[in-house]
N, C-alpha and C positions, 0 to 999 in steps of 0.2 A: 519598381523598387519602392519599398515601404518608406514612408516619411518618419515613422516611429523608429528611432534608433535604440537598439538594445543597450543596456548599461555596460555590456561587455565589448562594445565597439572599440576598435583600436584607433580609428581615426574619425574625425568629425569635420563637417564643413565649417567655414568661419562663422556663419550666423549662429550655429549651435555652440561653438566654442565661446563666442561673446556672451551667450546666455549663461554658460557654465561659470564664467568668471565675472559676470555682471559688468560688462564694459561696452563701450560703443565701438563702431567701426574704426574710427581714427586711432583710438588707443590700442585696439586689438592689432591693427597692422603695425603700429609702432613697436608693440611687443615682439612681433615677428622680425621686424627690421633690426631690433636690438639683440636678437638671438635668444630671447627669453622663452619663446615658444618655437617648437620644431614644426616645420611645415614642408610640404612638397606639392608639386603639381601632378595631378592625375589627368592627363590630357589637358583640358583647359580649366579644370576644377582644382582649386586649392584645397588641400586637406591638412588638418592639424592633428598631431598625435595627442591622444588623451593622456598618455604618460607625461608629456611635457606640460600639459595643463595642470595635472596633479602635482608635479614638481614645482611649478610656478606658485601654486597655492601654498604648498609646504614652505617655500622660501619666504613668502609674504607673512605667513604665520610666525615663522622663526624670527623674522626681522621685527615684528611687532610684539614679540613675547616679552622683551625687556621693558616695553613701554606700557604694559597692561596695568600696572599698579599706579601709574602716574595720572594725575588729573591735568587737563590742559590749563595753561595760565589764563586767568580771567583777563578780559580786555581792559586795558587801562583807560580811565577817563582822561580827557585832556586836562592840562594843568589849570586852565581857567576858561571862562566863557570866550568864545571866538566871534560870534556874530553879535550885531547890535541888539537883536531881540533877546538873546540869552544874557548879554551884559545888562540889559534893561531889567530883565526879570530878577537877576541876582542883586542889582542895586535896589530894586523895590523891596526885596526881602531884607535888605540892610538899611532901608529907609534913607537913601541918599539919591541925589540927582546924577544923571549920566548924560554926558554930551557925546554926540556921535563923533567918531574919529573921521577926520577929513584927510584923505591921502592925496598928495599932489599927483596930478596926471602928467606923464612925460610929454 
């Protein structure tokens, strides 16, 4: 049996399917468990239909079509310095002294 699968293959093994949708083993089998990919056993070998892979890709494209024009929100900076080092640097920029915060230990 040839290792090179023709593009007209109706079914592919899981490793080839994961390459086609660019995912790992865990996520690929989760897709099968959720019913997003159709598969069956041929003896002891699992086979995944190429049609279900194409449908999955089409669903993903349709789901992200509305989000195409949006830019992700930039990460917000914290409201103020959190560590002593960052508080110290901020204070030096403002030319004032900073005392370290002492928190009581329980």
